[in-house]
N, C-alpha and C positions, 0 to 999 in steps of 0.2 A: 636247436643246442638252448639252451638255461645260459641268459647272463656270470659269467661266471662271476659271486657274491667275493668279499673279503669274510676269514674269519673272527668275531671275537669274545669268545670265550671254550673252556673246554673243562669236563667235571666227568664226574658220575666211572672214574679209575676204577674195575673192578677187575680181578686178578685171579681166576682158579685155578689151585694147582693141580695137576697134569697124576692122575693116577696111573693110565696105562695108552701106553700107545700104538700097537701093533698093525699090521697088516688089515686086521677087517674091523679095526673101529679106535676112537681116540674116546676114552672119559677120560669124567673128571671131576673135582669138591666142586662140593658150592662155594659160590662167588662170593670174598670179601670185597668188600664197595671203602679203599682207602682215600681219605676227605682229603681235602685240604691242595688238590693240584694245583696250581703256578702255572708248568708251560710243560708241553710233553717238542719233542725234538726230535724228529726222524736220526737212526744214523745212517743210513741207508746211503748207497752210496756208487756207484755203478758206470763201465763205458763203451769201450765199444774196441773187435779187435780186425785187424785184417786179415786175409788170408792172401801172398798172389800167389798167381801163374797167370802163364800168357805174356809173365812182359807187365802185370799190374795188378789192379787190384781185382776179385776173380772170386773173393766173399767174403761178405763181412759178418761177424755174431758181436752180438750187444753180450753184456751179461751187470749180470746184480748184485754186490756185494755189504756186509757189514749190514746187514736185516738186523733193522730191531729201530731203537725209541732210548729216548735222556728222561728220564721226566723227574721237574723237582721240586721238588713236594711243600708245603709251610715244615711239615717234621714226614722219618721214617721212623714210626711205635718202634718201639724192643720188642713189644712180638710181634710185627710184619719184620723187621731185621733178623727174628731167628727163622720167620718159615720161611725169608726167602733166600739170609745162607747156607740152611740148612742145618742148623747149628739151633743149639739145646738150650730152650728159658728154665729157668731153675727156680723160684719164686717169686718172679718178676726178672733174675738175673741173666739176660746175655751176653755166655761164654763164648769168646770168638778164640779161639785151639786151630790146630790141624785138624782137625778132624773131622771137620766141613764139605760137606757134600757138593756136587750140582743138583740142584732140589728142579724143574720143570713145573711152569707152569703159562698155561694161556693164560690172557689178559685181554682186555674191549670198555673202550674210551665214546663218551661223545665228541663234537666235535661243536660249536655256535655256532649258528652262521647269518649274516650283518641281516637279513632277511625274520630270522628270528627263526628257523627250521634247525635244523642238524643232522652234523655229518657223521659215520656213528661210525666206527675201527673195530679192527678186532683182534689179536696177532694167538696162530694158533700154541706155538708152542715155543718158549726160552727158556733161557735164566736170568736172574742179575747178579749181577758189580755190580758192586763200590767201594769209594773209599768209606774209611769209619768214619761215621756221624756223633760224631764224639766232640767234636772240635768248634770253638766260643769265640766269640772279640767281646771283648769288654763293650760294657753299658757303658755311654757316652754321658756323662756329668749337664747335658745338657743340651735339648734340645729334642729335635720329634726321634725316637728310637726305630735305631738303624734294624728293620729287621731281614733275618734270616734264615737260610734252605736245605735241607737235604735233596741229598742230585738220588741217583741210580741209574744206570746203564740195566736197560733188559737189551739183549742179545738175543733173536730170534733163527730154527731150529723149521731144521723140513721136518715138518709132519710124516709119523711115518701113513699112518692110513691114506693120505693123499699126497703125497709131499705138497703144498701149498702151503705160508706163510703167512699169509696177511692175507684181511676182506674192509672190503667198506661200500658203504651204500649211505644213495643223502639221500635225507627226508621222502621227497618228492618221489623216489620208486617202490618206497612201499607200498604190498600192493594195495589195488583198492578193495578200503571195506573195513580199512584197517588200519584203528587209531597207535597215533606214536603211542599214549599205552598200552596198547593191550600188545608194538610191536616190540617196544620196551620191556617187556617183562620177560620175554623167548629172553629176546639178542642181550641180555642180563642175565638169563639163569639159567643160556645153555648155548655153549660155545659151539655145539651143532649142529644148534639152529639151521634152515635156509629158507629162506622166504619165497613164496612160492610164486608163479604170477598168476 
């Protein structure tokens, strides 16, 4: 096992609308890259539960819950806001009402490691929720600008076609003979792509 390395960056946050998801296959729309990613923080939590029998711990079951991530971005543009919320964009105006619906997306990104290699991540299916991104803070009269960001939470759900939530791979594990550019072309264009050994 190689020595673990710290991560130092994140980019190429690309989301794909789920067109259909059945027991036979999951189909996605073309990917859209959201520029300005500041941070992606996993929301996964988990634990274990003990089943007692014969006057002691008989079995332990582990579980994961709240699978997903929170994204902090420079901004969430109105067209992305509308897509993620299932809202209507009319002449550039996003109208938020009680008629919004849950829209599912798959998502992929890459994490830069301190040695210059990447870890590639993808979530197969989930939905976004977030507070309004129309807030703001007054500009200071002097000194440096206080940069503000927007946040959204992505909650993953099980993909019907294979019961999976997410996957990741380190660049060191990309199949031999495949360049980083070739791998990234597949990873960021097809969420059903699986490297061959």
